[in-house]
FIVORO-652913 format. One record per residue (C-alpha): residue number from 1; x, y, z. Coordinates in Angstrom, 3 decimals, decimal comma. Layout:
<nodes>
<node pos="NUM" x="X" y="Y" z="Z"/>
...
</nodes>
This chain:
<nodes>
<node pos="1" x="-20,560" y="33,381" z="46,107"/>
<node pos="2" x="-21,371" y="29,636" z="45,520"/>
<node pos="3" x="-18,977" y="27,637" z="43,340"/>
<node pos="4" x="-20,260" y="26,664" z="40,093"/>
<node pos="5" x="-21,241" y="22,976" z="40,453"/>
<node pos="6" x="-20,188" y="22,371" z="36,805"/>
<node pos="7" x="-17,354" y="24,549" z="35,729"/>
<node pos="8" x="-16,803" y="22,797" z="32,824"/>
<node pos="9" x="-19,050" y="19,968" z="31,116"/>
<node pos="10" x="-17,639" y="16,944" z="30,323"/>
<node pos="11" x="-15,726" y="16,917" z="26,827"/>
<node pos="12" x="-17,917" y="14,891" z="23,998"/>
<node pos="13" x="-16,336" y="11,458" z="23,360"/>
<node pos="14" x="-15,905" y="10,599" z="19,558"/>
<node pos="15" x="-15,496" y="6,734" z="18,452"/>
<node pos="16" x="-13,370" y="6,627" z="15,106"/>
<node pos="17" x="-13,211" y="3,773" z="12,791"/>
<node pos="18" x="-10,467" y="4,157" z="9,938"/>
<node pos="19" x="-10,408" y="1,685" z="6,915"/>
<node pos="20" x="-8,613" y="1,459" z="3,873"/>
<node pos="21" x="-5,174" y="2,347" z="2,795"/>
<node pos="22" x="-2,568" y="4,502" z="4,628"/>
<node pos="23" x="-3,712" y="7,719" z="2,691"/>
<node pos="24" x="-7,229" y="7,227" z="4,103"/>
<node pos="25" x="-5,378" y="6,723" z="7,650"/>
<node pos="26" x="-3,785" y="10,230" z="7,369"/>
<node pos="27" x="-7,192" y="11,911" z="6,314"/>
<node pos="28" x="-8,318" y="10,118" z="9,588"/>
<node pos="29" x="-5,305" y="11,678" z="11,694"/>
<node pos="30" x="-6,354" y="15,083" z="10,181"/>
<node pos="31" x="-9,762" y="14,851" z="11,292"/>
<node pos="32" x="-9,024" y="13,429" z="14,811"/>
<node pos="33" x="-6,117" y="16,129" z="15,142"/>
<node pos="34" x="-8,719" y="19,018" z="14,505"/>
<node pos="35" x="-11,116" y="17,355" z="16,780"/>
<node pos="36" x="-8,951" y="16,554" z="19,841"/>
<node pos="37" x="-7,766" y="20,554" z="19,057"/>
<node pos="38" x="-11,217" y="21,229" z="19,961"/>
<node pos="39" x="-11,353" y="19,403" z="22,861"/>
<node pos="40" x="-13,077" y="16,273" z="21,812"/>
<node pos="41" x="-11,898" y="12,878" z="23,541"/>
<node pos="42" x="-11,494" y="9,810" z="21,629"/>
<node pos="43" x="-13,484" y="6,567" z="22,769"/>
<node pos="44" x="-12,223" y="3,345" z="22,388"/>
<node pos="45" x="-15,822" y="1,885" z="21,957"/>
<node pos="46" x="-18,939" y="2,976" z="20,182"/>
<node pos="47" x="-21,070" y="2,378" z="23,219"/>
<node pos="48" x="-21,122" y="5,440" z="25,207"/>
<node pos="49" x="-19,602" y="7,630" z="22,615"/>
<node pos="50" x="-21,519" y="10,679" z="21,586"/>
<node pos="51" x="-20,887" y="10,229" z="17,989"/>
<node pos="52" x="-19,215" y="7,732" z="15,457"/>
<node pos="53" x="-16,832" y="8,507" z="12,578"/>
<node pos="54" x="-16,339" y="5,865" z="10,224"/>
<node pos="55" x="-13,643" y="6,731" z="6,991"/>
<node pos="56" x="-14,691" y="4,119" z="4,646"/>
<node pos="57" x="-12,783" y="2,575" z="1,417"/>
<node pos="58" x="-14,401" y="2,259" z="-1,891"/>
<node pos="59" x="-11,802" y="0,959" z="-3,968"/>
<node pos="60" x="-12,768" y="-2,692" z="-4,608"/>
<node pos="61" x="-16,418" y="-4,329" z="-3,890"/>
<node pos="62" x="-14,996" y="-6,491" z="-0,948"/>
<node pos="63" x="-13,576" y="-2,907" z="0,462"/>
<node pos="64" x="-17,073" y="-1,283" z="0,140"/>
<node pos="65" x="-18,495" y="-4,552" z="2,034"/>
<node pos="66" x="-16,280" y="-4,154" z="4,741"/>
<node pos="67" x="-17,222" y="-0,324" z="5,024"/>
<node pos="68" x="-20,984" y="-1,076" z="5,029"/>
<node pos="69" x="-20,429" y="-3,720" z="7,741"/>
<node pos="70" x="-18,728" y="-1,224" z="9,802"/>
<node pos="71" x="-21,328" y="1,451" z="9,416"/>
<node pos="72" x="-23,916" y="-1,085" z="10,220"/>
<node pos="73" x="-22,109" y="-2,327" z="13,294"/>
<node pos="74" x="-21,657" y="1,558" z="14,362"/>
<node pos="75" x="-25,331" y="1,934" z="14,071"/>
<node pos="76" x="-26,267" y="-1,149" z="16,211"/>
<node pos="77" x="-23,847" y="-0,321" z="18,891"/>
<node pos="78" x="-24,389" y="3,790" z="19,045"/>
<node pos="79" x="-26,797" y="4,990" z="16,653"/>
<node pos="80" x="-25,079" y="8,121" z="16,048"/>
<node pos="81" x="-22,907" y="7,806" z="12,846"/>
<node pos="82" x="-21,077" y="10,139" z="10,592"/>
<node pos="83" x="-19,462" y="8,368" z="7,027"/>
<node pos="84" x="-17,123" y="9,889" z="5,335"/>
<node pos="85" x="-13,913" y="8,646" z="3,072"/>
<node pos="86" x="-14,053" y="7,017" z="-0,609"/>
<node pos="87" x="-17,757" y="5,476" z="-0,611"/>
<node pos="88" x="-18,936" y="9,241" z="0,513"/>
<node pos="89" x="-18,061" y="10,275" z="-3,099"/>
<node pos="90" x="-21,437" y="8,224" z="-4,020"/>
<node pos="91" x="-23,586" y="9,065" z="-0,881"/>
<node pos="92" x="-26,652" y="7,023" z="-2,305"/>
<node pos="93" x="-24,820" y="3,683" z="-1,961"/>
<node pos="94" x="-24,678" y="4,690" z="1,738"/>
<node pos="95" x="-27,634" y="6,332" z="2,729"/>
<node pos="96" x="-29,959" y="3,754" z="0,473"/>
<node pos="97" x="-28,945" y="0,927" z="2,997"/>
<node pos="98" x="-28,415" y="3,369" z="6,068"/>
<node pos="99" x="-30,847" y="6,247" z="6,039"/>
<node pos="100" x="-30,306" y="6,938" z="9,531"/>
<node pos="101" x="-26,841" y="8,245" z="9,270"/>
<node pos="102" x="-26,388" y="11,870" z="10,568"/>
<node pos="103" x="-24,095" y="12,686" z="7,404"/>
<node pos="104" x="-22,130" y="11,442" z="4,483"/>
<node pos="105" x="-19,029" y="13,260" z="3,180"/>
<node pos="106" x="-16,599" y="12,400" z="0,300"/>
<node pos="107" x="-12,772" y="11,815" z="0,847"/>
<node pos="108" x="-10,449" y="14,877" z="1,941"/>
<node pos="109" x="-13,793" y="16,889" z="3,025"/>
<node pos="110" x="-12,185" y="17,432" z="6,750"/>
<node pos="111" x="-14,282" y="20,780" z="7,219"/>
<node pos="112" x="-17,560" y="19,075" z="6,333"/>
<node pos="113" x="-16,839" y="16,085" z="8,781"/>
<node pos="114" x="-15,766" y="18,307" z="11,574"/>
<node pos="115" x="-19,121" y="20,442" z="11,015"/>
<node pos="116" x="-21,399" y="17,152" z="11,018"/>
<node pos="117" x="-19,528" y="16,314" z="14,451"/>
<node pos="118" x="-20,320" y="19,871" z="15,507"/>
<node pos="119" x="-24,076" y="19,220" z="14,828"/>
<node pos="120" x="-23,839" y="16,023" z="16,646"/>
<node pos="121" x="-22,183" y="16,834" z="19,510"/>
<node pos="122" x="-21,169" y="20,352" z="20,134"/>
<node pos="123" x="-17,515" y="20,996" z="21,358"/>
<node pos="124" x="-17,027" y="22,163" z="24,832"/>
<node pos="125" x="-14,065" y="24,882" z="24,635"/>
<node pos="126" x="-11,349" y="25,167" z="27,401"/>
<node pos="127" x="-8,175" y="27,098" z="26,321"/>
<node pos="128" x="-6,217" y="25,271" z="29,065"/>
<node pos="129" x="-7,250" y="21,586" z="27,880"/>
<node pos="130" x="-7,852" y="22,088" z="24,100"/>
<node pos="131" x="-4,042" y="21,476" z="23,195"/>
<node pos="132" x="-2,863" y="18,914" z="20,745"/>
<node pos="133" x="0,822" y="18,058" z="20,120"/>
<node pos="134" x="2,559" y="20,278" z="17,580"/>
<node pos="135" x="2,664" y="17,191" z="15,219"/>
<node pos="136" x="-0,881" y="16,686" z="15,252"/>
<node pos="137" x="-2,319" y="13,566" z="16,475"/>
<node pos="138" x="-1,444" y="10,185" z="15,052"/>
<node pos="139" x="-2,886" y="6,848" z="14,784"/>
<node pos="140" x="0,347" y="4,923" z="14,243"/>
<node pos="141" x="2,990" y="4,269" z="16,885"/>
<node pos="142" x="4,953" y="7,093" z="17,944"/>
<node pos="143" x="8,249" y="6,131" z="16,085"/>
<node pos="144" x="6,924" y="6,430" z="12,454"/>
<node pos="145" x="4,417" y="7,962" z="10,635"/>
<node pos="146" x="2,881" y="8,485" z="7,234"/>
<node pos="147" x="3,631" y="11,533" z="5,278"/>
<node pos="148" x="0,908" y="12,342" z="2,765"/>
<node pos="149" x="2,484" y="14,537" z="-0,163"/>
<node pos="150" x="-0,303" y="15,117" z="-2,773"/>
<node pos="151" x="-4,063" y="14,045" z="-3,103"/>
<node pos="152" x="-5,743" y="12,409" z="-6,127"/>
<node pos="153" x="-4,298" y="11,064" z="-9,482"/>
<node pos="154" x="-4,235" y="11,834" z="-13,066"/>
<node pos="155" x="-3,695" y="8,287" z="-14,362"/>
<node pos="156" x="-6,571" y="6,746" z="-16,292"/>
<node pos="157" x="-5,853" y="3,040" z="-15,241"/>
<node pos="158" x="-8,960" y="1,016" z="-16,641"/>
<node pos="159" x="-9,445" y="-0,879" z="-13,303"/>
<node pos="160" x="-9,427" y="2,151" z="-10,979"/>
<node pos="161" x="-11,945" y="4,718" z="-9,774"/>
<node pos="162" x="-9,585" y="6,405" z="-7,565"/>
<node pos="163" x="-9,604" y="9,523" z="-9,679"/>
<node pos="164" x="-13,280" y="9,691" z="-9,614"/>
<node pos="165" x="-13,220" y="9,368" z="-5,861"/>
<node pos="166" x="-10,491" y="11,578" z="-4,905"/>
<node pos="167" x="-10,156" y="13,822" z="-7,695"/>
<node pos="168" x="-7,178" y="14,929" z="-9,798"/>
<node pos="169" x="-3,503" y="15,307" z="-9,074"/>
<node pos="170" x="-3,122" y="18,063" z="-6,387"/>
<node pos="171" x="0,395" y="18,355" z="-4,842"/>
<node pos="172" x="1,118" y="19,952" z="-1,676"/>
<node pos="173" x="3,828" y="22,821" z="-1,626"/>
<node pos="174" x="7,186" y="21,093" z="-0,838"/>
<node pos="175" x="7,799" y="23,707" z="2,243"/>
<node pos="176" x="4,306" y="22,366" z="3,818"/>
<node pos="177" x="5,493" y="18,819" z="3,583"/>
<node pos="178" x="8,913" y="19,413" z="5,112"/>
<node pos="179" x="7,646" y="21,705" z="7,959"/>
<node pos="180" x="5,408" y="18,596" z="8,658"/>
<node pos="181" x="8,202" y="16,147" z="8,282"/>
<node pos="182" x="10,442" y="18,047" z="10,468"/>
<node pos="183" x="7,572" y="18,820" z="13,319"/>
<node pos="184" x="7,258" y="14,539" z="13,221"/>
<node pos="185" x="10,872" y="14,175" z="13,476"/>
<node pos="186" x="11,181" y="16,503" z="16,520"/>
<node pos="187" x="8,448" y="14,549" z="18,099"/>
<node pos="188" x="10,381" y="11,288" z="18,013"/>
<node pos="189" x="9,377" y="9,946" z="14,684"/>
<node pos="190" x="12,306" y="7,562" z="13,291"/>
<node pos="191" x="10,642" y="6,672" z="10,204"/>
<node pos="192" x="8,910" y="8,659" z="7,647"/>
<node pos="193" x="6,495" y="6,763" z="4,995"/>
<node pos="194" x="6,168" y="8,917" z="2,138"/>
<node pos="195" x="2,263" y="8,125" z="0,436"/>
<node pos="196" x="0,328" y="9,427" z="-2,076"/>
<node pos="197" x="-1,790" y="7,812" z="-4,885"/>
<node pos="198" x="1,139" y="8,590" z="-7,370"/>
<node pos="199" x="4,107" y="9,746" z="-5,395"/>
<node pos="200" x="6,722" y="9,952" z="-8,331"/>
<node pos="201" x="4,039" y="12,427" z="-10,102"/>
<node pos="202" x="4,556" y="14,850" z="-7,237"/>
<node pos="203" x="4,727" y="18,440" z="-8,321"/>
<node pos="204" x="3,610" y="18,007" z="-12,079"/>
<node pos="205" x="0,410" y="19,598" z="-11,289"/>
<node pos="206" x="1,997" y="22,608" z="-10,100"/>
<node pos="207" x="4,786" y="22,646" z="-12,454"/>
<node pos="208" x="7,275" y="21,838" z="-9,672"/>
<node pos="209" x="6,830" y="25,408" z="-8,279"/>
<node pos="210" x="9,195" y="26,373" z="-5,711"/>
<node pos="211" x="7,867" y="27,492" z="-1,970"/>
<node pos="212" x="9,689" y="29,317" z="0,706"/>
<node pos="213" x="11,254" y="26,821" z="3,596"/>
<node pos="214" x="12,566" y="29,527" z="6,233"/>
<node pos="215" x="14,882" y="31,848" z="3,970"/>
<node pos="216" x="15,478" y="29,400" z="1,024"/>
<node pos="217" x="13,263" y="28,053" z="-1,872"/>
<node pos="218" x="12,509" y="24,325" z="-1,913"/>
<node pos="219" x="11,247" y="22,708" z="-5,256"/>
<node pos="220" x="7,948" y="20,578" z="-5,418"/>
<node pos="221" x="10,004" y="17,728" z="-7,363"/>
<node pos="222" x="10,069" y="13,958" z="-6,371"/>
<node pos="223" x="13,991" y="13,977" z="-6,700"/>
<node pos="224" x="14,116" y="17,256" z="-4,507"/>
<node pos="225" x="11,813" y="16,315" z="-1,920"/>
<node pos="226" x="13,339" y="12,830" z="-1,387"/>
<node pos="227" x="16,717" y="14,589" z="-0,876"/>
<node pos="228" x="15,359" y="17,289" z="1,497"/>
<node pos="229" x="13,589" y="14,422" z="3,370"/>
<node pos="230" x="16,821" y="12,357" z="3,725"/>
<node pos="231" x="18,798" y="15,231" z="5,322"/>
<node pos="232" x="16,258" y="15,168" z="8,261"/>
<node pos="233" x="17,878" y="12,050" z="10,178"/>
<node pos="234" x="15,140" y="9,892" z="9,916"/>
<node pos="235" x="14,410" y="6,671" z="7,716"/>
<node pos="236" x="12,527" y="7,720" z="4,402"/>
<node pos="237" x="10,538" y="4,983" z="2,753"/>
<node pos="238" x="8,842" y="5,819" z="-0,674"/>
<node pos="239" x="5,409" y="4,034" z="-1,456"/>
<node pos="240" x="3,238" y="4,047" z="-4,373"/>
<node pos="241" x="5,895" y="4,904" z="-6,776"/>
<node pos="242" x="4,777" y="4,629" z="-10,340"/>
<node pos="243" x="7,921" y="3,855" z="-12,645"/>
<node pos="244" x="8,410" y="7,047" z="-14,741"/>
<node pos="245" x="11,956" y="7,789" z="-15,961"/>
<node pos="246" x="12,831" y="10,295" z="-13,272"/>
<node pos="247" x="12,566" y="7,666" z="-10,819"/>
<node pos="248" x="16,087" y="6,553" z="-12,058"/>
<node pos="249" x="17,173" y="9,556" z="-10,349"/>
<node pos="250" x="16,263" y="8,620" z="-6,842"/>
<node pos="251" x="18,473" y="5,444" z="-6,774"/>
<node pos="252" x="21,476" y="7,323" z="-6,363"/>
<node pos="253" x="19,898" y="8,964" z="-3,134"/>
<node pos="254" x="19,447" y="5,428" z="-1,847"/>
<node pos="255" x="23,004" y="4,136" z="-2,651"/>
<node pos="256" x="23,970" y="7,004" z="-0,732"/>
<node pos="257" x="21,832" y="6,285" z="2,310"/>
<node pos="258" x="19,906" y="9,563" z="2,076"/>
<node pos="259" x="16,528" y="7,467" z="1,855"/>
<node pos="260" x="15,823" y="3,814" z="2,192"/>
<node pos="261" x="16,565" y="1,409" z="-0,374"/>
<node pos="262" x="13,178" y="0,479" z="-0,846"/>
<node pos="263" x="10,642" y="1,061" z="-3,523"/>
<node pos="264" x="7,253" y="0,210" z="-3,683"/>
<node pos="265" x="6,004" y="0,202" z="-7,204"/>
<node pos="266" x="2,724" y="-1,202" z="-8,254"/>
<node pos="267" x="3,664" y="-2,890" z="-11,446"/>
<node pos="268" x="0,080" y="-4,772" z="-11,642"/>
<node pos="269" x="1,060" y="-7,108" z="-14,511"/>
<node pos="270" x="3,765" y="-7,883" z="-16,996"/>
<node pos="271" x="2,106" y="-9,113" z="-20,277"/>
<node pos="272" x="2,025" y="-6,562" z="-22,507"/>
<node pos="273" x="-1,638" y="-6,965" z="-23,919"/>
<node pos="274" x="-2,749" y="-7,112" z="-20,271"/>
<node pos="275" x="-0,994" y="-3,781" z="-19,414"/>
<node pos="276" x="-2,240" y="-2,220" z="-22,397"/>
<node pos="277" x="-5,732" y="-3,070" z="-21,303"/>
<node pos="278" x="-5,149" y="-1,751" z="-18,084"/>
<node pos="279" x="-3,621" y="1,324" z="-19,647"/>
<node pos="280" x="-0,424" y="0,932" z="-17,802"/>
<node pos="281" x="3,154" y="1,262" z="-19,455"/>
<node pos="282" x="3,508" y="-1,995" z="-21,465"/>
<node pos="283" x="7,182" y="-2,197" z="-22,405"/>
<node pos="284" x="8,097" y="-4,868" z="-19,803"/>
<node pos="285" x="11,410" y="-5,506" z="-21,267"/>
<node pos="286" x="12,499" y="-1,986" z="-20,746"/>
<node pos="287" x="11,249" y="-2,273" z="-16,998"/>
<node pos="288" x="13,518" y="-5,321" z="-16,454"/>
<node pos="289" x="16,244" y="-3,766" z="-17,952"/>
<node pos="290" x="15,792" y="-0,518" z="-15,500"/>
<node pos="291" x="15,303" y="-2,738" z="-12,404"/>
<node pos="292" x="18,780" y="-4,458" z="-13,419"/>
<node pos="293" x="20,359" y="-1,009" z="-13,582"/>
<node pos="294" x="18,663" y="-0,006" z="-10,360"/>
<node pos="295" x="20,515" y="-2,949" z="-8,537"/>
<node pos="296" x="23,722" y="-2,353" z="-10,332"/>
<node pos="297" x="23,566" y="1,231" z="-8,486"/>
<node pos="298" x="22,076" y="0,069" z="-5,425"/>
<node pos="299" x="22,566" y="-3,761" z="-4,658"/>
<node pos="300" x="20,820" y="-3,684" z="-1,429"/>
<node pos="301" x="17,429" y="-2,325" z="-3,245"/>
<node pos="302" x="14,155" y="-4,204" z="-2,103"/>
<node pos="303" x="11,349" y="-3,974" z="-4,537"/>
<node pos="304" x="7,900" y="-4,522" z="-3,267"/>
<node pos="305" x="5,009" y="-4,623" z="-5,780"/>
<node pos="306" x="1,159" y="-5,551" z="-5,949"/>
<node pos="307" x="-0,287" y="-7,416" z="-9,140"/>
<node pos="308" x="-3,893" y="-8,193" z="-10,360"/>
<node pos="309" x="-4,322" y="-11,724" z="-11,648"/>
<node pos="310" x="-7,756" y="-12,595" z="-13,647"/>
<node pos="311" x="-7,910" y="-9,282" z="-15,239"/>
<node pos="312" x="-10,766" y="-9,533" z="-18,320"/>
<node pos="313" x="-9,004" y="-11,101" z="-21,326"/>
<node pos="314" x="-5,858" y="-12,503" z="-19,328"/>
<node pos="315" x="-4,813" y="-15,793" z="-21,165"/>
<node pos="316" x="-2,926" y="-18,598" z="-19,436"/>
<node pos="317" x="-0,052" y="-17,393" z="-21,653"/>
<node pos="318" x="-0,403" y="-14,008" z="-20,235"/>
<node pos="319" x="-0,302" y="-15,440" z="-16,560"/>
<node pos="320" x="2,795" y="-17,513" z="-17,449"/>
<node pos="321" x="4,421" y="-14,459" z="-18,748"/>
<node pos="322" x="3,725" y="-12,896" z="-15,433"/>
<node pos="323" x="5,271" y="-15,652" z="-13,383"/>
<node pos="324" x="8,381" y="-15,661" z="-15,420"/>
<node pos="325" x="8,744" y="-11,909" z="-15,304"/>
<node pos="326" x="8,387" y="-12,123" z="-11,504"/>
<node pos="327" x="11,095" y="-14,750" z="-11,379"/>
<node pos="328" x="13,492" y="-12,417" z="-13,741"/>
<node pos="329" x="12,632" y="-9,179" z="-11,807"/>
<node pos="330" x="13,073" y="-10,946" z="-8,439"/>
<node pos="331" x="10,673" y="-8,810" z="-6,825"/>
<node pos="332" x="11,528" y="-9,091" z="-3,221"/>
<node pos="333" x="7,690" y="-8,506" z="-1,709"/>
<node pos="334" x="4,673" y="-9,191" z="-3,717"/>
<node pos="335" x="0,948" y="-9,343" z="-3,305"/>
<node pos="336" x="-1,593" y="-10,315" z="-5,637"/>
<node pos="337" x="-5,040" y="-9,368" z="-5,950"/>
<node pos="338" x="-7,995" y="-11,341" z="-7,542"/>
<node pos="339" x="-9,825" y="-8,964" z="-10,322"/>
<node pos="340" x="-12,875" y="-7,547" z="-9,217"/>
<node pos="341" x="-15,241" y="-5,430" z="-11,307"/>
<node pos="342" x="-15,612" y="-2,183" z="-9,694"/>
<node pos="343" x="-18,533" y="-0,258" z="-10,507"/>
<node pos="344" x="-17,920" y="2,787" z="-13,052"/>
<node pos="345" x="-14,370" y="1,456" z="-13,781"/>
<node pos="346" x="-13,631" y="1,508" z="-17,689"/>
<node pos="347" x="-12,471" y="-1,998" z="-17,519"/>
<node pos="348" x="-16,134" y="-3,265" z="-17,290"/>
<node pos="349" x="-16,732" y="-1,836" z="-20,892"/>
<node pos="350" x="-13,615" y="-3,157" z="-22,533"/>
<node pos="351" x="-15,617" y="-6,139" z="-24,324"/>
<node pos="352" x="-12,816" y="-8,480" z="-23,148"/>
<node pos="353" x="-13,596" y="-11,908" z="-21,794"/>
<node pos="354" x="-14,113" y="-12,104" z="-18,155"/>
<node pos="355" x="-12,031" y="-14,838" z="-16,293"/>
<node pos="356" x="-14,026" y="-17,471" z="-14,555"/>
<node pos="357" x="-13,890" y="-17,379" z="-10,530"/>
<node pos="358" x="-12,106" y="-20,746" z="-10,514"/>
<node pos="359" x="-9,657" y="-19,677" z="-12,891"/>
<node pos="360" x="-8,874" y="-16,555" z="-10,873"/>
<node pos="361" x="-8,507" y="-18,498" z="-7,525"/>
<node pos="362" x="-6,293" y="-20,997" z="-9,202"/>
<node pos="363" x="-4,209" y="-18,029" z="-10,778"/>
<node pos="364" x="-3,878" y="-16,328" z="-7,075"/>
<node pos="365" x="-2,793" y="-19,482" z="-5,526"/>
<node pos="366" x="0,047" y="-20,043" z="-8,077"/>
<node pos="367" x="1,243" y="-16,668" z="-7,857"/>
<node pos="368" x="1,596" y="-16,838" z="-4,195"/>
<node pos="369" x="3,397" y="-20,501" z="-4,271"/>
<node pos="370" x="5,698" y="-18,750" z="-6,847"/>
<node pos="371" x="6,335" y="-15,702" z="-4,951"/>
<node pos="372" x="6,768" y="-17,667" z="-1,628"/>
<node pos="373" x="9,270" y="-19,751" z="-3,411"/>
<node pos="374" x="11,146" y="-16,642" z="-4,535"/>
<node pos="375" x="11,156" y="-14,735" z="-1,507"/>
<node pos="376" x="12,430" y="-18,097" z="0,392"/>
<node pos="377" x="15,317" y="-17,998" z="-1,999"/>
<node pos="378" x="16,112" y="-14,300" z="-1,841"/>
<node pos="379" x="15,798" y="-14,329" z="1,862"/>
<node pos="380" x="18,575" y="-16,762" z="2,299"/>
<node pos="381" x="20,920" y="-14,073" z="0,823"/>
<node pos="382" x="20,379" y="-12,505" z="4,119"/>
<node pos="383" x="21,833" y="-15,253" z="6,498"/>
<node pos="384" x="25,047" y="-14,393" z="8,381"/>
<node pos="385" x="24,434" y="-10,567" z="7,342"/>
<node pos="386" x="24,329" y="-7,627" z="9,804"/>
<node pos="387" x="21,167" y="-5,737" z="9,153"/>
<node pos="388" x="19,884" y="-2,414" z="10,441"/>
<node pos="389" x="16,530" y="-2,562" z="11,968"/>
<node pos="390" x="13,925" y="-0,279" z="13,657"/>
<node pos="391" x="12,208" y="-1,962" z="17,052"/>
<node pos="392" x="8,250" y="-2,072" z="16,731"/>
<node pos="393" x="7,679" y="-4,038" z="19,872"/>
<node pos="394" x="9,820" y="-4,162" z="23,055"/>
<node pos="395" x="11,777" y="-7,081" z="24,217"/>
<node pos="396" x="15,361" y="-8,279" z="25,471"/>
<node pos="397" x="17,018" y="-7,347" z="28,729"/>
<node pos="398" x="16,893" y="-9,076" z="31,837"/>
<node pos="399" x="13,252" y="-9,796" z="31,472"/>
<node pos="400" x="13,945" y="-11,657" z="28,474"/>
<node pos="401" x="11,570" y="-11,978" z="25,507"/>
<node pos="402" x="12,057" y="-11,471" z="21,806"/>
<node pos="403" x="11,797" y="-7,812" z="20,362"/>
<node pos="404" x="10,279" y="-7,417" z="17,117"/>
<node pos="405" x="11,239" y="-4,932" z="14,289"/>
<node pos="406" x="11,686" y="-4,251" z="10,867"/>
<node pos="407" x="14,676" y="-4,135" z="8,649"/>
<node pos="408" x="15,209" y="-1,476" z="5,847"/>
<node pos="409" x="13,510" y="-4,036" z="3,631"/>
<node pos="410" x="10,421" y="-4,079" z="5,540"/>
<node pos="411" x="7,564" y="-1,384" z="5,961"/>
<node pos="412" x="4,829" y="-1,887" z="8,618"/>
<node pos="413" x="1,978" y="-4,072" z="8,572"/>
<node pos="414" x="2,674" y="-5,288" z="4,715"/>
<node pos="415" x="6,154" y="-6,710" z="4,873"/>
<node pos="416" x="8,044" y="-9,103" z="7,276"/>
<node pos="417" x="9,220" y="-9,153" z="10,559"/>
<node pos="418" x="12,775" y="-9,108" z="12,281"/>
<node pos="419" x="12,499" y="-11,351" z="15,610"/>
<node pos="420" x="15,482" y="-10,039" z="17,823"/>
<node pos="421" x="17,293" y="-11,517" z="20,938"/>
<node pos="422" x="19,177" y="-8,920" z="22,859"/>
<node pos="423" x="21,075" y="-8,808" z="26,120"/>
<node pos="424" x="20,108" y="-5,184" z="26,550"/>
<node pos="425" x="16,536" y="-3,729" z="26,639"/>
<node pos="426" x="15,166" y="-2,664" z="23,369"/>
<node pos="427" x="12,494" y="-0,254" z="23,069"/>
<node pos="428" x="10,251" y="0,793" z="20,052"/>
<node pos="429" x="11,810" y="3,216" z="17,851"/>
<node pos="430" x="15,520" y="1,833" z="18,523"/>
<node pos="431" x="17,178" y="1,410" z="15,608"/>
<node pos="432" x="20,027" y="-1,415" z="16,123"/>
<node pos="433" x="22,010" y="-3,961" z="13,953"/>
<node pos="434" x="21,131" y="-7,468" z="14,170"/>
<node pos="435" x="23,240" y="-10,444" z="12,674"/>
<node pos="436" x="20,721" y="-12,781" z="10,942"/>
<node pos="437" x="20,974" y="-16,597" z="12,149"/>
<node pos="438" x="17,736" y="-17,579" z="10,313"/>
<node pos="439" x="15,403" y="-16,499" z="7,547"/>
<node pos="440" x="12,103" y="-18,122" z="6,256"/>
<node pos="441" x="10,188" y="-16,935" z="3,103"/>
<node pos="442" x="9,095" y="-13,478" z="4,878"/>
<node pos="443" x="10,815" y="-12,920" z="8,336"/>
<node pos="444" x="14,562" y="-12,847" z="9,548"/>
<node pos="445" x="15,797" y="-14,191" z="13,193"/>
<node pos="446" x="18,958" y="-13,336" z="15,076"/>
<node pos="447" x="20,841" y="-11,322" z="17,856"/>
<node pos="448" x="21,411" y="-7,776" z="18,172"/>
<node pos="449" x="25,249" y="-6,913" z="17,841"/>
</nodes>
């Protein structure tokens, strides 16, 4: 009997582009995990891949432009392209420009993406090779991972079309979230970054229902989930937290060291009439009082936020109110966006005067200058302190070199960096203590102790 000259055809190769926020990255990870489980291989380049998948972002016009550019590049380099993600919720804006794409699917439509890949490049099954790690395939470094706890959003912010793109709030059962978190920690993840569109609304749509985790019930409630995650032994960082009253309850977990003393809250503005037009909570005096109470309970608390400048109808007085509020609130990490009209957003029909582009640009620069000054002042408070940090890039030891990491005040890719000198080798995922010798507006420098 002759040997089969081709006992197993070569596995199809997929090139993947993931754009947009961490929530989209988690979607990409789910798709990649499924494809890897079916035997597909990931290609580093479009050229030579059997098909390219582009996960798009459609929140702002600039993000849409980046997505369209990525689709065009993939078509030019490969020719076989499947598009998914937020822009897929309105497929005609893709197909009108790129009629040759193989398929367009909306956000969270994992099965549709996989089916489209099957049509473009059928899987080759091998029960001995088609295996993936228990925790799935991650697109982040091994030592941290994003943990998505819900999909969609019930808010009606006038500048946002996320509910249109991703639908209403759909919370995952608490047991499902915790099982995923446990797998990640067992696989070596040292930091869990909790994300959703509205993290503090978790469980509201399912009336905070309980689910079975082993032989006990766990409740789908923001405080309960944060406490359960805090018991796993990893850093737990909370992102996209709207400042509902029950958020106050989580501060005690931060003071106890259960979760990181870090809150990512998208305040967006401070002037009452702008917040009202945005359909955001408008009592900024109460917010300042709550921030003070949070810091009284947890002095190490770091606040990160995003703001929009140049919203329709924003006056110079409104903008000055924002700058003053920023100073009083002492926001540790802040980013600002120049308002962009998004097709389909209610803000387009408010009848408020548009802010000229040159004024938006000026206000954005003034905001960033103000925040840089504030951040530099706050960072000086860290001088001489011993801070715990997680290593992202190796360094130290006999070979020398500066290791890079992040303190508890810094989320990956969006916040500051800790530059660490060390006599012993430091590897990604190591959690060490550093004495701060120097600090600038964003980063800290020092030596491991």
